[in-house]
Steps between C-alpha positions, in 0.01 A plus 500: 500500500178442690348363181790260440492376861123455494518305175765270648289461819777630727456634853546877487364832623548852363535779758411854393523790744233711328131439444535404132758401239722742312445797730831650379311587181243698698765770535772431244581610242394836639363628170295182454610370159674164472772450240431128459361427154146363473488404132170318454473489121792300361321342206573158649291252699794310646484561875871440560597740220261767628667490843811639331312827461294491820726646767246494784328160518617229737532134402212262564310211341200721425523641145280800579659599832684787335558866577295606197188415703560809715661739250529544124744794521840449338661668804245425773413696809674379815157467663425205271773276638366438853165420335667241279691343790179474706324331210796263453504402866126439523463304177786267595402473866849576631583467870561860607483645849470879505591736782807296602802731523816293537747713694767241578645193329746270678656156453465216750632141495259234376500124457573527127744792521382855563154656518389859469289663769293805403363735764210734424377825658306306765809299605355186341759260357479295181752230409584370153769288338505707179455877501407685180554875529306713248491837677619702201693828521314760704752663737593839345863528395678792668831679446630698796663834427502850645148638467336167419234593755388776259420245228140393449442129450334344195266305726356812663508777237187662361383353170298808408691683221347833606697482826818552294376797298784738419750312718854388421535133597807280537440124489764259629503185286455410134289187516138458403369642827710817450386547141142409586505781757671743263250424226209570734624838623688637196189663352467718812855537634725777370789257458573139596851361538592136562825409673669163556847348485458343155345602167145392422468147362225441245321165506477482122880524481598278794217243451448517876139579589600660831678784322318812383196410294376708210164558671681710764763683297331822383757701696772382261330708231481814710863452603643442153279768342616748767169569666633566853511138627824304528706203620831507686746253656657524844548239771239555767744436784700800372215751514322708760158663493540834668341835582678836492583691815437870543248552218136604504226264608420411141861412419541303821217273399670415170708184469842491338702210370847509654805277460686371806844620388386863495353495851775638718428347839287247679144621522253430777215598270455545127555874467797626300639830380509610138871421462431137588275443198645349180388805298749712693789297352350390167289782365317278249434216743197324349286498814597833653147639526290422810213253521167520675496128578723198478340154461673167553396220262764238579299179494448230762691219668434165667407498869783313674400623847254221586763225483719392792863470393511121432170523304594806294613451141808709418478817296564455131823617340304693237214752514687693774410227748128575475419134427572172680786284372366173360618178343420430136188315618379796715595363841669736745877450474534442875142399582416147378125450471433873460412597143429849364229559239378795297671836459736432789652206307628734230865486614545190281429696181529864608519722192517187282147364467142542628522317835415814698166540326173308485553364150835358616458386859182304426737254327773504764233421762423189296874422498504505881197273514672247274811518721285426806320211328830332409673567832219407740275270295738342247293627206721562201500829312236516227629334184388334178650188342532539122628298211806672362316545170239709686753733661517764228121541492488521879771767508316706237181470704673622816671785316170606347286510813694458828442799726730410792817479289394802297446732797780361719751514216855389584378364834244222443605240245375176349743214551499217243665181627617298199461124541559361152174400336301715741548804723368647824369858470512697830323838499592834660798409716702788658816525291718609792417171678615286208802353687252356756260384228469134602455569872240772444303347212532129573608432139839351415719628218601222258837458320326623183503853639239771515361802314400816688242722330442860606410844370756779508567846365811591305808597700595806294437775752603766247235403246274773364163349589314742272758522222456350155738211582329411826383155384644204310303305243746240365508177698878478447533814717269377776775525762500878443128533583427797728142420592357216704560167326537130588847356562591133543812389690626142464710354783648150500526517880315697765664840569660525844502785751851587382380506139220739592739736677738502203234565235558793262381843609122546470452140383229306687695173452860383453634440153326188370613223267274658236266799492218601268332841480165516322478823302292773664156539347298819460176312581664295777386188314785257440328276245651591161619183317824643361599757764396313816402134461768364268796655691351367825474148357860505379617611845307218670639250250851621577449464877341154478697373200190370327273583207180668625328545164154356440434267206216344301446128537658415165819681601509312831451175306793590273724595795412174674620300202817701437625613843610309808345775716209690343428858616352532848162605363474174305618295798243649738218523245500284190695202642292505818182509290421843639323628192151647492287286734173359367296681765682826434298811413674514160373152413148600603525808280616287203211258553243778535609663175483168306870502420570159660524200264223241529592130504380471139711795393798353679460166319543672165834657599 
């Protein structure tokens, strides 16, 4: 965001409480390996395409200001990220003030509405009309239960595997931090069990990068191949971590998993008797044996504590309230002028897309900047004006290389405003803000309607993603595609808020006037003439009720003589004398190769 504001020559300052950027990565993840892909060798030289597979770089105008300058590892070390952020800040000359710890944010009346006042650790105040909050998620998530004081925290545990030698360890949680910890200690521990309220969710099945990644899932092998490790499900607010009364010193130091319903009376401490343990009632209770340590790996939440009540965005309805509740354009629902960026903005696409991760929120930060430019400076959302005959080629170009739509699938969309002989192409608009499109973007929707282009996965949640029928290859079955693929929605009028609320389950948009799925492609290259391009052209022709084919000059000449209205290509090209210009590179090539007729040759024809 600092880059976008600097480029637009806006008045801003970035406050950072620590002495450098990205200090979260100095400690987390605890076992020091990132799970964000750093794929440097794609075989392509298209910078926009390569950003699809670079999950760490931030956006800038400098082609070489990329994460690969600090690391070539596919899964980089966490130590590399603060180095990259420091390089990014210095090369772009961003306005950052370090050592400023904002401990209070409040709202005060101002001449143009409200202003935000920020107070730091030295009681100094700073006032702004627009506040951008990018503080991430760093407050550890806790669950209170009997014996929760006996649980070690992820943020403070030892990362030396030898410290767990021969020990039985129970880990609370089944996210990447839990499995990362289990993977580190499983070679030394006698057994490792993971407990949470829900079964493990695998990223390659859910298509959500926040779920368990393959790089962390070794314990699934040792569980399924019965090598002492295991997974179990139980709601954490129903459990207790306890110690036995009346046993030897060694037994008293052991930790037992208990269930609230078996504990007979209110306890002041966490000690129980043997008949209060689940194993007393269910002799094959899965977790009946004691543990040497219990570790909590329950993730992090947004820090709401620095905001006074009127300045505090509400808690989101999803993610167990760990995130702030935001509008579709990332403004606090009850805090006008306060926008949330980065991981903390993930409530808009929680468990749907990549907005909680670097390769997603770098694009939603750009969305917020475009919102600010339109609202405060009357600068319309980035768009391109195209002849209608150019639309198909432009769509194929965007499908083939766009990184924002590709990574923020089902959330960021391209909006094509149809205006007859030409169209307005608006890039990377937040789909959930579509009912407010004109106010947010500054572009009006015409009576000709609009096409919304996005990427989405198939909606068959029961699909076997590794089975022999996992993919479709016939373009006539494109709507059954399971993998990521482009989809075009045609609306004759702008969808309303009511339309969005009534949309079918798991659909990103309401039912359109017409819809077109482009068949999934193994290479993720949607450029095959029969399977991709021709069906797309026929869909566009149907939406715009015109012929979008291209023709040679002699065909255009024939159409002009025999039709009242020649095809659009002939109208905008041949009849407007828009052939190959004399100073065109093609003409120069013809001349240089001696293929052009001389005047004498021409006189003989």
